[in-house]
N, C-alpha and C positions, 0 to 999 in steps of 0.2 A: 504494500500500500504506500502511496506517496506520503511524504512528510507533511503533516498538518501543523497549524499553529500550535504552540506548546500546550495551550490550555483547551484545545479543541477536542471534543469527543470523537471517537472513531466509529463510524457506522459501517458494519460489515454486511448488512443486508440492504443494498441500494434499492431494490425493487419494493421494499416494504413500504406500504402506504402509511401516512400518519393516521393514528386512531381518530375516529370521527370527532370525539369530544375535544381533541387537542386543538382543533381549528374551529370549534363551534362558535367562538366569539367573533369570527371573521365572516362578514356577509358573503354569500355566494350560493352555489348550487352543487349538489353531489350527482345530479343526473340519474340515469337509469341504473338499476342493479347490475353489478359486474362491469358493464361497459361505461358507466358514468356518462361523461359528455364527449367521449371519444369520437363517435360517428358525426355528431354535430360539428365538432372541431375540424375533422378531416374534410367534411363537405364544404365548409365555408369558414376558414379560420379567421379572416378579417371581419366578416359579418358577425360571427359568434362573439369575437372579442369586443367589437364595438357595442353590441347589445348588452353584454355583461358589464362593460365599463359604464354605459349610460345608466344601467340599473343600480350598480353597486359602488361605483366610484373607481379611483385609481389603484385600488388593491382589492381583490376579491378571492374567495375560495373557489377552487375548481377540482374536478376529479376526472382525469383522463389517462389513458394508457396504463390503467391499474394503479395510479398513484394520486393520492389526495394532496394538493399543495396550494400555493397561492400564485397569482399572476399580478404583476405590478406594471403600471404604465407611467410614461413621462420621461423627460430627459433627466430629472432628478433620480428616478428609479434606475435608469441606465448608469448614471454616475455612481450611485451607491453600490451597485452590483459589479460593474466592470472595473472601476478604479479600486474598489475593495480595500480601502485604507486599513481596515482592522482585520483583514484576513478572515472574514465571516463566511465567504461563499466558496464552495468547492465546485470547480468545473468538472473534475473527475467524477464526482458523485452526482452531478447534474446530468452530464451526458452519458454516464455509465449505463443506466438502465436502458437507454435508447441504443447505444452504440457498442457496448462492451463485448458483445458476441461478434461484432463486425469489424470494429476498428480499435481494439484495445491498445492502450499505450501510445496511441497517436498523440501528438503534442497537445491537442485540445483536451485530452483526457488525463492530463497530468496537473498536479498542483504544487505550488510553493517551491521548495528547494529542488525537488526532482524536476519540475517544469523548468525552472531557471537554469539548471545545469544542462539539461538536454537542449533547451533553446539556444544557449550559448554555443554548444558544440555544433548544432545544425546551422547556425547563422553563417558559418563560413561559406555555405553554398550560395549565399545571396550578397557576397562582397562584390565590389566593382569588377575584379578580374573575371570571376565566373559569369557575372551578369553580362559583361561585354561579350563573352563567348556565346551565351545563350542568344543574345540579340542577333548575332550573325546567323545562327541556325533558324531563328524565327523569321528573319527577313527572307531567307532563301525558301523556306517551306511555305510561308504565306504567299509570297509572290508567285510561285509556281501554281499553287492551288487557285489563287485569284484569277490567274490567266485562264484557267480551265472554265471559269464561270462566265467568261465574256459572252454577253448577249443572251445568257441563259435565264430561264425562270426556274427557280429551285426551291425546295423546302430547306430553309436556312438552318433550322435547328439541327437536324441530323447531319447536314453537311459540315457545320462548324464543330459539331461534336466529334466527328471523325477526324477533322483537321486538328482539333486540340489534343486528341489522343495521339495522333502522329507527331505533333510538335512536342508533347510531353515525352514521348519515347526518344525523340531526337535530342532535346535539351536535357532531359532528366537522365535518360539511360545511355545516351551517347551512341546509340545504334538504332536503326529502323527496326520496328517490330517484325518478327518473322511470322511463321504460321500460327503463332499463339495470339496474334492481334485480335481476332474476333472473340476468342475465348477470354482474353483480358478485358475487352470492352464489355462483354456480357457479365463477367464477374463484378465489375464496378457497378453496372446498372442494377444487378440483382442485390448487391449489398446496400446501395442507396435506397432502393425501394423497400427493402426489408426494414429499414430504420423506422418506417411508419406502419409496419404491418400490425394489424389488430392482434393477431396471435403472436405472443412474444417468445414462445419456445420453438426451437428449430425442428418442428415436426415435418415429415415428408409432405410434399405438395403444398406447403405454405410458403409465403414470401420469405419468412425468416429461415426456413429450411434451405431455400435457394440461395439466400444471402450467405449463410454459413458455408455452404458448398463452394460458393464463389471465393470466400475468404481462404478456404483450404487450397484452392487452385493457386491463388496469388501467393500464399505462404511458400508453397513449393517452388514457384517460379522465382520469387525474389530472394529466397534463401540460396538457391544455386547461383544467382547472379551476384549476390553479396560476396560469396566466397571467391568467385572469379575476379571481382574487382580488387579484393585484398591481395590475391596472388599476383595480379598485374601491377600492384603498387600505386593505384589511384589513376586519376585523369581529370579533365576539365568538366566533364558532365556532372550533374547534380548527384546522381547515384554514387559515383566514385568518390565525390566529396563526402557524402554521408558515410560510406563504407569505411573510409579512412579517418573520419572525424574522431577527435580525442577530447576527453574531459580535461579539466584543469590539472589533474594529477598525471596527465599524459596517457591514461589508459584508453584503449579503443572502446567505443560503445559495443555492448554485446550484439552478436549477430541478430538475435531475435528482435532486439529493440530497433536496430537499423531497418529491419524488414517492416516492422510495424509503422515506423515513421515514414518510410518510403510509400507504403500502401496508402496511408492517410494523406500524405501530401500530393501524391499523384491523383487521388480522388478529388482533392480540393482543386488542383490545377485543371483537371479534366472536366469536372461537372460544374463547379461554381463559375469558372471563366466561360464555359459554354453558355450558361444561363445569362450572365451579365453581358456578354458580347451580343447575344440574341436580343436582349431587351434594348440595348443601345441601337442596334441596327433597325429594330422595329420603330423606335422613337424617332430616329433620323428619317426613316421612310415616311412616317406620319408628318414630319415637320421638315420638308425639303429646304426651306430657307436656312435651316441650320446646317444642312449638308453643304450648301454654298459657302457658309462662313468657315466651316472646318476645312473644306477643300482649299480655300484661299490660304489659310494658315499653313496647311500641310505643303502645298506647292511652293510657298515662300521659303520653307525650310528645306525640303528635299530637292527642289529644282525641276521636277518634271514627273511625268507619268511613270509609275512603277519603280521609281528609284528607291533604293533602300533608305530607311530611316536609321541613321547611325545612333549608337548608344549615347554619344556626346550631345546629340540634338534632341533627346527625349524631353528635356526640360523646357524646350522652346515651344512645345505644343500645349500652351496654357489653356486655350479655349477648348481644345480637344479633351484635355483632362477634366475641365469643368463639365463638359457634356457627359463624360463617362460617370462622373460623380452624381450628376443629376439622374442618370439612368439607374444607378445604384440606389438612389433615394427612392425613386418611384417603384422599383421592383428589386428589392434587396435579395441576393441569392440565398441568404440565411434569414428567413423572416422572423424567427424567434430564437431565443437563447436560454437554455436551462442551467440552473445551478442548484445546489442544495446547501441550506444554512447549517453551518457547523456550530453556531452559537445563537442564542436568542438575539433578536434585533427588533427595532421599531421603525416603521415607515408610515409617515403621515398620521401619527398617533396610534397606529395599530401594532400591537405586539405580535411578533411571529416567533414561534418556539424553534429551538434547535432541532435539526432533523427534517425540517420542512422543505420539500421541493419548491423551488422558486423559479418563475419564468418572467422574462422581460421580452418586449416586442419591438425590435427595430422598425418593422413594417408600420406599426401603429404610430410611433413617434415621428417617423418620416412624413406622415400625412397630417400632422397637427398644425392648424392654422396659426397658432401662437408663434411658431417658428418659420412656417412656410406659407405665406399668403398665396391664395389660389393654389392649393397643394396638388391638385391633379394636373396642373399645367406644366409642360416641359419647358423649363427655363434655366439653362446652364449658368446664366449670370447670377444665380443665387450663390455661386461659389467664387465670386470675386473676393480678393483679400478683405475688402471692407465689409462685405456681407458676412463672411465667415467670422470676422473679429467681433461682430455685434450679436452673434448667436450663441446659445448655450453649447458648450463643447461636446455635450453628449446628445445633441439633437440629431446627429448624423453618425450612425455607428454600423455601416454595412460590413466593416472588417472587425467588429468587436471593439475592444478597448482595454486599457490597462495592461497588465502583464500578459494577457492572452490576445493582444492585438495580433492580427493575422501576420505570420512571419513572411508570407509570400506576397504581400500586397504590392510591393514595388515590381515584382515579376508580373502581376496581373496588369498593372498600369502599362508596363512595357509591352506586353503582348497585345493589349487592346489598341494602344497607339500605333504599333506597327501594322496591325490588321487594318485600321482605318486609313493609314497612309497608303496602303496598297489598294484598298477598295475605292476610296473617294478620289484618288488621283486618276483612276481608270474609268469609274462608272458613276452614273446617277442610279441610286437605289430606289426602285419604284414598287408600289403596291397597287392593287386594284382599288378604284374609288369606293369608299365606304367600308373597306375591308378592316375588320377588327377581330383578331383571333381571340379565342377564350384561353385563359392561362390556367394551367394546373398549378395551384399555389404551393403544394407540399410534395415531397420534402425539399426539393429545390425547384423554383419556378421554371416552367417551360410552356410554350404555346402548344395546346393540344393537337393542333393540325400541322405543326412543324414550321409554321410561318412562311407563307408563300411570298417570295420577293423576286424581282427581275433586276438583273444587272445590265443596265443600258449603257453601252459605250459612249463616252463623251465625244 
């Protein structure tokens, strides 16, 4: 178990729900027998959360996925939980019941000293040297694929999902995926879908059963690859950096921990970037005037159609970065974040006992008019330095915050900027008049029909 705050109790049964009377003083609903509010939450998470908040306020009791806990809303709730000044909240025990069978010991499932030590060891893969190497691979891979889309009408989500997997293999593994590519993709899909499966045991023919089988496949694959990288003595790709990463005492990370970190980070780079790139392309297609503005910025930096965006020029695409941030606000790839309280705490006058599962909602805060006038409008200028300085620091949290701020956020910015540099310098991205895809909100948002777009050559 990860190191906790010295005075924090250790909960060994993460799936255990709080006794009903422990949270009886907190307004809310327990829902149906056994299922609680799970089905309502899965069907319409934003609508359900908004109804509960309107009825009970910024903190309410909830019962879903077999656990009775509380949900807290607002930028102040985000700051309390994510900044976690007093080491009250466990990410390991929050995510554990959802992901422990699928992504155990991923960086998101570690706490305090263990998390800090592994994060420091893994951060070497995101230093300028390796990032410069990744940018070259991203430019080459994205340029070649973008050229294949010339004049085509495609379903963007599956196309970009395949591309991000290929790019992750190139940048992270340093080699193209071989015959395992389809099986690797299927394993990641099954594991992510299992995270919201109603049946939480890996029984045959259930989502969790498929997810656990996918994890076994990836464990075998990445264990073999880790040993190969260590024998080869390292390399510039991310996996080689992880395989040879050392802790402060000079010791290598254990092989099984390297494998768990690699599986988790490839999932994040594969699925969350797919979601956020898709939402940005959708919003730019809906708002073509912003395509023109970003295209002008990109061409001024790169100098022409299809030219690579150098690592040193990434910071010059300021408006492009604002547009990406606005897409992450409107459709955050991780709509809610779970934790578990290790000690009693109070939020807005309500006492919450130790052991309580606690949830916060980036998606809800990102739509609060207090911070975002006309919140449904796509307006990248919300992210000018002046606008950011005048807003609550925790009103925008698509990458989390505090000690668990996403380790790969700069990689995500780089990949999306390079993607737009190659797409917008070549094409106008178009959608049919009135077209509005329905989005599947959980576990990671995606358009249910795949997002139909056309890449019209300029």
